[in-house]
C-alpha positions as CSV (number, residue, x, y, z in Angstrom):
1,M,0.0,0.0,0.0
2,S,2.8,2.4,0.9
3,R,4.6,1.6,-2.4
4,T,1.5,2.5,-4.4
5,T,1.2,5.7,-2.5
6,F,4.7,6.6,-3.4
7,I,4.6,5.6,-7.1
8,L,1.3,7.4,-7.9
9,P,2.5,11.0,-7.1
10,V,5.7,10.2,-9.1
11,V,3.6,9.1,-12.1
12,V,1.4,12.2,-11.8
13,L,4.5,14.4,-11.7
14,L,6.0,12.7,-14.7
15,V,2.8,13.1,-16.7
16,A,2.5,16.8,-15.8
17,A,6.2,17.3,-16.7
18,A,5.6,15.5,-20.1
19,L,2.5,17.6,-20.8
20,S,4.3,20.8,-19.8
21,A,7.1,19.9,-22.2
22,I,4.6,19.9,-25.1
23,F,3.2,23.0,-26.7
24,I,1.1,23.7,-29.8
25,V,2.2,26.2,-32.5
26,D,-0.9,27.9,-34.1
27,E,-0.7,28.8,-37.8
28,R,-1.3,32.4,-37.0
29,Q,1.7,32.6,-34.6
30,K,5.4,32.5,-34.3
31,V,6.9,31.0,-31.2
32,L,10.2,31.5,-29.4
33,V,11.6,29.0,-26.8
34,L,13.5,30.9,-24.2
35,Q,15.9,29.5,-21.5
36,F,16.8,32.0,-18.8
37,G,16.0,34.8,-21.3
38,Q,18.1,33.4,-24.1
39,I,16.6,32.2,-27.4
40,K,17.0,28.5,-27.8
41,D,14.5,27.6,-30.5
42,V,12.2,29.2,-33.1
43,K,8.9,27.6,-34.2
44,E,7.2,29.2,-37.2
45,D,5.5,26.2,-38.7
46,P,2.2,25.0,-37.1
47,G,2.2,21.8,-35.1
48,L,3.6,20.4,-31.9
49,G,6.8,21.7,-30.2
50,F,8.8,20.5,-27.2
51,K,10.7,22.3,-24.5
52,V,12.4,21.5,-21.2
53,P,9.8,21.9,-18.4
54,V,10.3,24.6,-15.9
55,I,13.7,25.7,-17.3
56,Q,12.4,26.8,-20.7
57,Q,9.4,29.0,-21.5
58,V,7.4,29.7,-24.7
59,V,6.7,33.3,-26.0
60,R,4.1,33.7,-28.8
61,Y,3.9,36.5,-31.3
62,D,1.2,37.2,-33.8
63,D,2.2,36.3,-37.4
64,R,-0.7,38.1,-39.0
65,I,-0.7,41.6,-40.6
66,L,-1.2,44.2,-37.8
67,S,-2.2,47.8,-38.0
68,I,-1.1,50.9,-36.2
69,D,-2.8,54.4,-36.2
70,T,-0.4,57.3,-35.7
71,R,-1.5,60.3,-33.7
72,P,-2.3,63.5,-35.7
73,L,1.0,65.1,-36.8
74,E,1.6,68.7,-37.9
75,V,3.9,69.0,-40.9
76,T,5.2,72.0,-42.9
77,P,5.6,71.5,-46.7
78,L,7.9,73.6,-48.9
79,D,5.3,76.4,-49.3
80,D,5.2,76.9,-45.5
81,R,1.5,76.0,-45.4
82,R,1.1,73.9,-42.2
83,L,-1.0,70.7,-42.4
84,V,-2.3,68.2,-39.9
85,V,-1.7,64.7,-41.1
86,D,-3.3,61.5,-39.7
87,A,-1.8,58.2,-41.0
88,F,-2.0,54.5,-40.4
89,A,0.3,51.6,-41.3
90,R,0.1,47.8,-41.7
91,Y,3.0,45.7,-40.7
92,R,4.0,42.2,-39.7
93,I,6.7,40.6,-37.6
94,E,9.2,39.4,-40.2
95,D,12.2,38.3,-38.1
96,V,11.0,37.1,-34.7
97,I,14.5,36.7,-33.3
98,R,15.5,40.3,-34.2
99,F,12.1,41.5,-32.9
100,R,12.7,39.9,-29.5
101,Q,16.2,41.3,-29.3
102,A,15.0,44.8,-30.2
103,V,11.9,45.1,-28.0
104,G,12.7,42.6,-25.2
105,V,9.8,41.8,-22.9
106,G,7.9,45.0,-24.2
107,G,6.5,43.0,-27.1
108,V,4.1,44.5,-29.6
109,R,3.3,47.6,-27.5
110,S,6.9,48.6,-27.3
111,A,7.5,47.9,-31.0
112,E,4.5,50.0,-32.0
113,S,5.7,52.9,-29.9
114,R,9.1,52.9,-31.7
115,L,7.4,52.2,-35.1
116,E,5.2,55.3,-34.6
117,Q,8.3,57.4,-34.1
118,I,9.8,56.0,-37.3
119,L,6.6,56.7,-39.3
120,N,6.3,60.3,-37.9
121,A,9.9,61.0,-38.8
122,M,9.5,59.7,-42.3
123,T,6.2,61.5,-42.8
124,R,7.8,64.8,-41.8
125,E,10.7,64.2,-44.1
126,V,8.7,63.2,-47.2
127,L,5.9,65.7,-46.8
128,G,8.3,68.5,-46.0
129,S,10.0,68.0,-49.4
130,V,6.9,68.8,-51.5
131,N,4.3,71.5,-51.9
132,S,1.0,71.3,-50.0
133,N,-1.0,71.0,-53.3
134,E,0.7,67.6,-53.9
135,I,-0.2,66.5,-50.4
136,L,-3.8,67.6,-50.7
137,S,-4.3,66.1,-54.1
138,V,-6.1,62.8,-54.5
139,D,-3.1,61.4,-56.5
140,R,-0.6,61.1,-53.6
141,A,0.2,57.4,-53.8
142,A,3.8,58.1,-54.7
143,L,4.2,60.1,-51.4
144,M,2.8,57.2,-49.3
145,E,5.1,54.8,-51.1
146,R,8.1,56.9,-50.3
147,I,7.0,57.0,-46.6
148,R,6.6,53.2,-46.6
149,E,10.0,52.6,-48.2
150,G,11.8,54.9,-45.8
151,A,10.0,53.4,-42.7
152,S,10.8,49.9,-44.0
153,N,14.5,50.6,-44.0
154,E,14.3,51.9,-40.4
155,S,12.0,49.1,-39.1
156,E,14.3,46.3,-40.3
157,N,16.2,46.8,-37.1
158,L,13.0,45.9,-35.2
159,G,12.4,42.8,-37.3
160,L,9.3,44.3,-38.8
161,E,8.1,44.5,-42.4
162,I,6.0,47.6,-43.3
163,V,3.3,46.3,-45.7
164,D,1.5,49.6,-46.4
165,V,1.2,53.2,-45.3
166,R,-1.8,55.4,-45.9
167,L,-2.6,59.0,-45.2
168,K,-6.1,59.1,-43.7
169,R,-6.5,62.9,-43.2
170,T,-4.6,65.9,-44.4
171,D,-6.3,69.1,-43.2
172,L,-5.3,72.6,-42.2
173,P,-4.9,73.5,-38.5
174,E,-8.0,75.1,-37.0
175,Q,-6.3,78.5,-36.6
176,N,-5.4,78.6,-40.3
177,L,-8.8,77.6,-41.7
178,E,-10.4,81.1,-41.3
179,A,-7.4,82.8,-42.9
180,T,-7.4,80.2,-45.7
181,F,-11.1,80.8,-46.3
182,A,-10.6,84.5,-46.3
183,R,-7.8,84.1,-48.9
184,M,-10.1,81.9,-51.0
185,R,-13.0,84.5,-50.8
186,A,-10.6,87.3,-51.7
187,E,-9.3,85.3,-54.7
188,R,-12.8,84.5,-55.9
189,E,-13.9,88.1,-55.5
190,R,-10.8,89.2,-57.5
191,E,-11.7,86.7,-60.2
192,A,-15.3,88.0,-60.2
193,A,-14.1,91.6,-60.4
194,D,-11.9,90.7,-63.4
195,E,-14.8,88.9,-65.1
196,I,-17.0,91.9,-64.5
197,A,-14.4,94.3,-65.9
198,R,-13.8,92.1,-68.9
199,G,-17.6,92.0,-69.5
200,K,-17.9,95.8,-69.3
201,E,-15.0,96.2,-71.7
202,A,-16.6,93.7,-74.1
203,A,-20.0,95.5,-73.7
204,T,-18.4,98.9,-74.4
205,R,-16.6,97.5,-77.4
206,I,-19.8,95.9,-78.8
207,R,-21.8,99.1,-78.1
208,A,-19.2,101.2,-79.9
209,Q,-19.2,98.8,-82.8
210,A,-23.0,99.0,-82.9
211,D,-23.0,102.8,-82.8
212,R,-20.5,102.9,-85.6
213,T,-22.5,100.4,-87.7
214,Q,-25.6,102.5,-87.0
215,V,-23.9,105.7,-88.2
216,E,-22.6,104.0,-91.3
217,L,-26.0,102.5,-92.1
218,V,-27.8,105.8,-91.6
219,S,-25.2,107.6,-93.6
220,E,-25.5,105.1,-96.4
221,A,-29.3,105.3,-96.3
222,E,-29.3,109.1,-96.4
223,K,-26.8,109.0,-99.2
224,E,-29.0,106.6,-101.2
225,A,-32.1,108.6,-100.3
226,N,-30.5,111.8,-101.5
227,I,-29.5,110.1,-104.7
228,V,-33.0,108.8,-105.2
229,R,-34.5,112.2,-104.3
230,G,-32.1,114.0,-106.7
231,E,-33.0,111.6,-109.5
232,A,-36.7,112.1,-108.7
233,D,-36.3,115.9,-108.7
234,A,-34.4,115.7,-112.0
235,R,-37.1,113.5,-113.5
236,R,-39.8,115.9,-112.2
237,N,-37.9,118.9,-113.6
238,A,-37.5,117.1,-116.9
239,I,-41.2,116.4,-117.1
240,F,-42.0,120.1,-116.2
241,A,-39.5,121.3,-118.8
242,E,-40.9,119.0,-121.4
243,A,-44.5,120.2,-120.5
244,F,-43.3,123.8,-120.5
245,G,-41.7,123.3,-123.9
246,Q,-44.9,121.9,-125.4
247,D,-47.4,124.5,-124.1
248,E,-46.0,127.5,-122.3
249,E,-49.5,128.9,-121.6
250,F,-50.7,125.7,-119.9
251,F,-47.6,125.7,-117.8
252,E,-48.2,129.3,-116.6
253,F,-51.8,128.4,-115.9
254,Y,-50.8,125.3,-113.8
255,R,-48.3,127.3,-111.8
256,S,-51.0,130.0,-111.1
257,L,-53.5,127.4,-109.8
258,A,-50.8,126.0,-107.5
259,A,-50.1,129.5,-106.2
260,Y,-53.9,130.1,-105.7
261,E,-54.1,126.8,-103.7
262,K,-51.3,127.7,-101.4
263,A,-52.4,131.3,-100.9
264,L,-56.1,130.7,-100.3
265,Q,-56.0,128.1,-97.7
266,G,-58.2,128.2,-94.6
267,Q,-61.7,129.5,-94.1
268,N,-60.9,133.2,-93.5
269,S,-58.1,133.8,-95.9
270,S,-57.6,137.5,-96.7
271,M,-55.1,139.2,-99.0
272,V,-54.1,142.8,-99.4
273,I,-53.1,143.2,-103.0
274,S,-53.8,145.5,-105.9
275,P,-56.6,144.4,-108.3
276,E,-54.3,145.0,-111.2
277,S,-51.8,142.6,-109.9
278,E,-50.5,139.9,-112.2
279,F,-51.4,137.3,-109.5
280,F,-55.0,137.3,-110.5
281,K,-54.6,137.5,-114.2
282,Y,-56.1,134.1,-114.9
283,L,-59.1,134.8,-112.6
284,K,-59.9,138.0,-114.6
285,S,-59.6,136.2,-117.9
286,Q,-62.8,134.8,-119.5
287,S,-61.0,132.4,-121.7
288,G,-58.5,131.2,-119.1
289,T,-55.6,132.8,-120.8
290,A,-53.4,135.6,-119.6
291,G,-53.9,137.9,-122.6
292,A,-57.8,138.3,-122.5
293,P,-59.0,140.4,-119.6
294,A,-62.5,139.7,-118.1
295,A,-65.5,142.0,-118.9
296,Q,-66.2,144.8,-116.5
């Protein structure tokens, strides 16, 4: 009975020791086997692993792609137009041994703190070498790639691989927004004033052209009217001359009738004239001729 009592605890201890010597490596993890803080083995493939119980310990690290969001950072581009930049990066632990040597027991938290410093430094360096218009444009993939390449070179000492870097937000500081909006308003007002001035200039030019065209048209019309009027007067005079040449008496009679018509207009026309005047010679003639006076 006493022998069984002695053997059973020993068996339990041996089983516990055997179980503690076995560990499972997940496919999403990388595992280090440490002995008194020194790296003794690396397990990157999924499956079972073995270690010395009590003396050795297992440290697990995530082998998936991780992400880190940097805090808002103020940068100054070449045109001295300050911007607030908010970025994030995706990374993974590439060399788990170098990672352990670099961060020690701090793990991922310590690595991300140092990685954020690297990203901030590279962001300032890259964005400080270009104008703000390039940063604010939608086509800024080249800038993000430059930041990723620069950060990758620095992060190799941490055993990390930078997969991607993205700029989430690039805005002006709050204190600069109002001044920027004022400049934008002033620029738009200046453009509007230029457009109005150009419109007035064009209107004046068109109005002057229209006035000149009007004067030319009126002058040309008056010229043609005078020509037509002169031709009509000449034609009329020719007809009168022809009629005068055919019958001088009739022509005299016609002119006298026209003079009577003009002189005796209105209801109370009165004339002070000598009865012997030549004006009434046809009225005093019985035959309608100027040579035969009317009977008394």
